[in-house]
Backbone as CSV, one residue per row, in Angstrom:
resi,resn,N_x,N_y,N_z,CA_x,CA_y,CA_z,C_x,C_y,C_z
1,MET,38.769,110.055,59.232,39.132,110.014,60.641,38.867,108.633,61.207
2,SER,39.776,108.221,62.008,39.597,106.912,62.623,39.062,107.083,64.031
3,SER,38.656,106.015,64.636,38.102,106.079,65.987,39.191,105.968,67.045
4,ARG,40.462,105.963,66.626,41.553,105.884,67.580,41.620,107.170,68.403
5,THR,42.243,107.045,69.576,42.406,108.204,70.454,43.317,109.217,69.785
6,GLN,42.860,110.461,69.765,43.652,111.500,69.135,44.712,112.002,70.118
7,GLU,45.793,112.484,69.600,46.846,113.090,70.412,46.333,114.414,70.973
8,PRO,46.773,114.787,72.190,46.343,116.069,72.755,46.794,117.227,71.874
9,GLN,45.997,118.268,71.880,46.284,119.418,71.045,47.099,120.485,71.777
10,VAL,47.489,120.217,73.019,48.269,121.189,73.777,49.645,120.612,74.074
11,THR,50.587,121.514,74.248,51.956,121.085,74.538,52.148,120.972,76.045
12,VAL,53.245,120.370,76.427,53.593,120.248,77.842,53.764,121.642,78.449
13,GLU,54.369,122.547,77.713,54.561,123.915,78.201,53.220,124.600,78.458
14,GLN,52.263,124.396,77.575,50.933,124.983,77.756,50.246,124.399,78.983
15,LEU,50.412,123.108,79.189,49.835,122.471,80.376,50.497,123.002,81.644
16,GLU,51.802,123.170,81.615,52.505,123.711,82.773,52.065,125.138,83.066
17,THR,51.888,125.944,82.041,51.413,127.322,82.214,50.011,127.328,82.805
18,ALA,49.148,126.467,82.285,47.783,126.388,82.808,47.793,125.942,84.266
19,PHE,48.668,124.992,84.583,48.772,124.518,85.965,49.256,125.651,86.876
20,ASP,50.274,126.395,86.438,50.786,127.520,87.239,49.697,128.563,87.486
21,GLU,48.902,128.853,86.462,47.798,129.807,86.614,46.755,129.281,87.600
22,LEU,46.505,127.997,87.554,45.554,127.376,88.465,46.059,127.453,89.903
23,VAL,47.351,127.231,90.106,47.940,127.323,91.437,47.807,128.742,91.977
24,ILE,48.080,129.739,91.133,47.949,131.139,91.552,46.509,131.436,91.945
25,HIS,45.569,131.001,91.119,44.147,131.212,91.413,43.755,130.521,92.723
26,PHE,44.236,129.304,92.920,43.948,128.557,94.146,44.495,129.293,95.364
27,ASP,45.729,129.785,95.283,46.333,130.526,96.403,45.518,131.773,96.747
28,LYS,45.079,132.490,95.724,44.263,133.688,95.966,42.939,133.316,96.621
29,THR,42.336,132.239,96.159,41.059,131.793,96.718,41.217,131.383,98.173
30,VAL,42.284,130.669,98.487,42.543,130.259,99.864,42.748,131.486,100.750
31,ALA,43.489,132.476,100.261,43.709,133.701,101.039,42.390,134.419,101.301
32,GLN,41.522,134.471,100.306,40.216,135.110,100.484,39.363,134.336,101.487
33,LEU,39.402,133.023,101.435,38.645,132.210,102.393,39.182,132.392,103.808
34,GLU,40.487,132.486,103.950,41.074,132.731,105.270,40.618,134.074,105.817
35,GLN,40.617,135.099,104.969,40.171,136.424,105.401,38.695,136.396,105.792
36,ALA,37.876,135.730,104.992,36.442,135.632,105.301,36.225,134.888,106.614
37,THR,37.007,133.844,106.852,36.892,133.081,108.095,37.246,133.949,109.297
38,LYS,38.299,134.762,109.152,38.685,135.676,110.233,37.574,136.688,110.515
39,LEU,36.952,137.205,109.450,35.863,138.171,109.631,34.668,137.534,110.328
40,VAL,34.340,136.306,109.945,33.225,135.603,110.585,33.529,135.372,112.068
41,ALA,34.762,134.992,112.362,35.154,134.774,113.757,35.049,136.071,114.553
42,LYS,35.476,137.173,113.945,35.399,138.477,114.621,33.943,138.864,114.871
43,GLN,33.097,138.629,113.888,31.671,138.927,114.066,31.075,138.064,115.166
44,GLY,31.478,136.810,115.227,30.994,135.926,116.289,31.419,136.419,117.656
45,GLN,32.653,136.887,117.746,33.151,137.423,119.015,32.377,138.686,119.402
46,GLN,32.149,139.569,118.431,31.397,140.791,118.707,29.961,140.466,119.115
47,HIS,29.375,139.475,118.489,28.010,139.057,118.835,27.975,138.548,120.277
48,ALA,28.964,137.739,120.630,29.021,137.216,121.996,29.191,138.353,123.003
49,GLU,30.014,139.350,122.675,30.185,140.504,123.564,28.871,141.259,123.722
50,ALA,28.165,141.446,122.616,26.892,142.164,122.672,25.872,141.414,123.523
51,ILE,25.836,140.098,123.395,24.929,139.290,124.218,25.304,139.446,125.691
52,GLY,26.598,139.445,125.980,27.058,139.649,127.360,26.645,140.999,127.898
53,TRP,26.800,142.035,127.056,26.388,143.382,127.487,24.884,143.424,127.740
54,LEU,24.117,142.789,126.867,22.664,142.773,127.052,22.300,142.072,128.356
55,LYS,22.978,140.970,128.653,22.715,140.275,129.917,23.043,141.184,131.098
56,ASP,24.179,141.897,131.002,24.552,142.828,132.077,23.519,143.933,132.238
57,ILE,23.053,144.459,131.119,22.038,145.530,131.154,20.751,145.008,131.780
58,ARG,20.325,143.826,131.347,19.089,143.254,131.890,19.231,143.024,133.392
59,LYS,20.398,142.526,133.816,20.616,142.282,135.242,20.607,143.598,136.012
60,ALA,21.295,144.605,135.485,21.347,145.906,136.161,19.972,146.552,136.249
61,ALA,19.151,146.308,135.253,17.811,146.894,135.247,16.819,146.054,136.027
62,GLY,17.236,144.913,136.513,16.322,144.037,137.249,15.385,143.292,136.334
63,ALA,15.766,143.133,135.094,14.895,142.474,134.110,15.423,141.081,133.802
64,THR,15.606,140.287,134.829,16.178,138.957,134.622,15.125,137.879,134.397
65,ALA,13.864,138.192,134.604,12.810,137.194,134.387,12.724,136.853,132.900
66,PRO,12.446,135.602,132.569,12.435,135.202,131.162,11.371,135.889,130.312
67,GLY,10.290,136.360,130.921,9.209,136.937,130.128,9.314,138.441,129.896
68,VAL,10.401,139.070,130.322,10.524,140.519,130.175,10.815,140.847,128.714
69,SER,9.955,141.666,128.120,10.107,142.008,126.704,11.132,143.126,126.525
70,HIS,11.504,143.346,125.292,12.436,144.430,124.969,11.847,145.778,125.380
71,HIS,10.576,145.944,125.120,9.898,147.197,125.473,9.916,147.423,126.985
72,GLU,9.619,146.367,127.739,9.651,146.488,129.204,11.061,146.800,129.697
73,LEU,12.058,146.192,129.077,13.451,146.477,129.438,13.772,147.950,129.192
74,CYS,13.354,148.466,128.054,13.589,149.880,127.744,12.917,150.786,128.771
75,LEU,11.698,150.432,129.169,10.994,151.230,130.184,11.720,151.176,131.523
76,LEU,12.211,150.004,131.902,12.968,149.875,133.152,14.229,150.744,133.115
77,ILE,14.939,150.693,132.001,16.165,151.493,131.871,15.835,152.980,131.912
78,LYS,14.782,153.360,131.232,14.366,154.769,131.230,14.030,155.220,132.651
79,ASP,13.328,154.379,133.387,12.976,154.697,134.769,14.222,154.799,135.646
80,LEU,15.168,153.874,135.458,16.406,153.927,136.231,17.198,155.201,135.927
81,ARG,17.248,155.582,134.682,17.954,156.824,134.319,17.279,158.041,134.959
82,ARG,15.940,158.053,134.899,15.204,159.173,135.494,15.512,159.277,136.977
83,ARG,15.489,158.142,137.657,15.785,158.126,139.099,17.211,158.604,139.381
84,ALA,18.144,158.172,138.529,19.539,158.578,138.723,19.692,160.087,138.561
85,PHE,19.002,160.681,137.608,19.082,162.126,137.425,18.424,162.876,138.578
86,GLU,17.342,162.301,139.092,16.659,162.944,140.239,17.521,162.909,141.482
87,GLN,18.293,161.849,141.669,19.112,161.693,142.873,20.475,162.364,142.718
88,GLU,20.808,162.803,141.533,22.106,163.435,141.304,22.196,164.757,142.058
89,PRO,23.291,164.965,142.828,23.421,166.233,143.579,23.565,167.406,142.626
90,LYS,22.943,168.515,143.051,22.958,169.705,142.178,23.841,170.776,142.715
């Protein structure tokens, strides 16, 4: 054997087939990434909605001070519900 560069062991057709398979794989990967990106965006939107709802709940319960804990918020809501049931006409 000499140290000269050897000829490739694959044909042009084999290279074209491998390239076509790579393109198909790339297209599938891009489609999966697009779907994952859409899901992440949807989760971000849902998270933002939930934060908005929590702010509305805290405001409605009068728990707008920065130091109000989750437990205190729950107690405020429970108290508001109790009052609403007591004031409900029978």
